[in-house]
Structure formats: structure tokens, C-alpha cells
C-alpha positions as CSV (number, residue, x, y, z in Angstrom):
1,L,-48.0,19.6,140.4
2,E,-48.1,19.7,136.5
3,A,-45.2,21.1,133.5
4,V,-44.5,24.5,133.9
5,G,-44.2,26.7,130.6
6,E,-44.5,30.3,128.8
7,D,-47.4,31.9,129.5
8,Y,-50.6,31.2,127.6
9,S,-49.1,28.5,126.0
10,S,-50.8,27.1,123.2
11,F,-49.3,23.5,124.4
12,G,-51.6,24.0,127.7
13,H,-48.9,24.6,130.0
14,A,-51.2,25.2,133.4
15,R,-54.0,23.2,132.1
16,I,-55.0,21.4,135.3
17,S,-54.7,24.4,137.5
18,T,-56.7,26.1,135.2
19,F,-59.8,24.1,134.9
20,T,-59.8,22.5,138.2
21,G,-59.1,25.3,139.9
22,L,-56.8,23.2,142.3
23,P,-53.4,25.2,142.9
24,T,-49.8,24.3,141.0
25,V,-46.4,24.6,142.1
26,L,-46.2,27.1,139.2
27,G,-48.0,27.4,135.8
28,W,-46.9,30.6,134.1
29,A,-44.0,32.5,135.8
30,G,-44.9,35.9,133.8
31,H,-48.5,35.5,135.3
32,E,-47.1,35.3,138.6
33,L,-44.9,38.5,137.9
34,Q,-47.6,40.3,136.9
35,W,-49.4,39.8,140.4
36,G,-46.6,40.8,141.8
37,H,-45.5,37.3,143.2
38,D,-41.6,36.4,143.4
39,V,-41.4,32.7,141.7
40,G,-38.0,32.5,143.3
41,T,-36.9,29.0,142.5
42,R,-40.1,27.3,142.0
43,G,-39.1,26.6,138.0
44,D,-36.3,24.1,138.9
45,D,-37.9,22.7,141.6
46,V,-40.7,21.2,139.5
47,R,-37.6,20.0,137.1
48,R,-36.4,18.3,139.9
49,M,-39.6,16.8,141.1
50,F,-40.6,15.2,137.9
51,T,-37.2,14.3,137.2
52,A,-35.8,12.7,140.5
53,P,-39.4,12.0,142.8
54,A,-38.0,10.4,145.1
55,Q,-35.1,12.4,146.3
56,A,-37.6,15.3,146.1
57,G,-39.6,14.6,149.1
58,D,-39.3,18.2,150.7
59,L,-40.4,19.7,147.7
60,L,-43.4,18.0,147.8
61,E,-44.0,18.6,151.7
62,R,-43.0,22.4,150.6
63,Y,-45.5,22.9,147.9
64,D,-47.8,20.9,149.7
65,V,-48.1,18.8,146.3
66,R,-51.1,16.2,146.5
67,Y,-51.8,15.0,142.8
68,V,-49.3,14.8,140.3
69,V,-49.9,14.6,136.3
70,V,-47.7,13.4,133.7
71,G,-49.2,13.1,130.5
72,P,-47.6,14.2,127.0
73,L,-46.9,17.8,128.0
74,E,-44.5,16.8,131.3
75,R,-43.1,14.0,129.0
76,T,-42.2,16.6,126.2
77,E,-40.8,19.0,129.1
78,Y,-39.4,16.1,131.5
79,G,-38.8,12.7,129.9
80,D,-40.0,9.7,131.4
81,G,-37.2,8.8,133.8
82,G,-39.3,9.6,136.6
83,I,-43.0,8.6,136.1
84,T,-42.1,4.8,137.6
85,Q,-41.4,6.3,141.2
86,W,-44.6,8.2,141.3
87,D,-46.1,4.7,141.7
88,E,-44.2,4.5,144.8
89,L,-44.8,8.1,146.2
90,G,-48.7,7.5,145.2
91,R,-51.7,5.8,143.9
92,R,-53.0,6.1,140.4
93,V,-56.2,7.3,140.5
94,F,-56.5,7.8,136.7
95,D,-54.6,6.7,133.5
96,G,-56.3,6.5,130.2
97,D,-55.2,8.3,127.1
98,G,-51.4,8.9,127.5
99,T,-52.0,10.6,131.0
100,I,-51.6,9.6,134.4
101,V,-52.5,11.0,137.8
102,W,-51.6,9.9,141.1
103,Q,-52.8,11.6,144.2
104,L,-49.8,11.4,146.9
105,R,-50.5,10.5,150.7
């Protein structure tokens, strides 16, 4: 799970899925539309997961979210409101340079 943004964002949206090959819920909506995929409510779902993770268990399960990234990009897009809840839902596997990664399950 990482922040959703504009296609080919200079700020780095979809950076984790791009450089690891791991799927994300939604990186660039336009890219998905280009391939004929309906993005549906994915953008709103990502916002909900980041702003109220403790209440988003159904979405985390639906999208099979295994890792959550919160760095400067996510803080800019969604704020810091839900960050502490990730410690209850998973374990930190990286914490440095302003970025935290949690592994869920």
C-alpha cells in the first residue's frame, strides 16, 4: 500500500511497486485505464486505508495488502493521522530516513 498520484508523477507516486515489482492497490489511475482496467473505488479505498487503518480491515483483506509504506509522499497526501495504528496491525520491517514500512499478517 502506497500513495496514489498523478500519472508519471515527478514526486514519485507508485515508486515502491515500480522498483520492486510488488503490486499496489493503485499507483496511477491513468495507467490502469490505458490497459482497460476499471479502477472503481481504489483511489478512495487507499485514502480510507491510510486515514483510518484500524477501520479498514475489509479493504486490507480485499486487496491482499501485505506491506504498507508511509514516507514523505504518504504524509503529504494523507497526513499523519493513521500512522500509529499500523503498529497495531503489523510489524515495522524498515524505519529510516522518514520512511516506515510495515509488514502485515
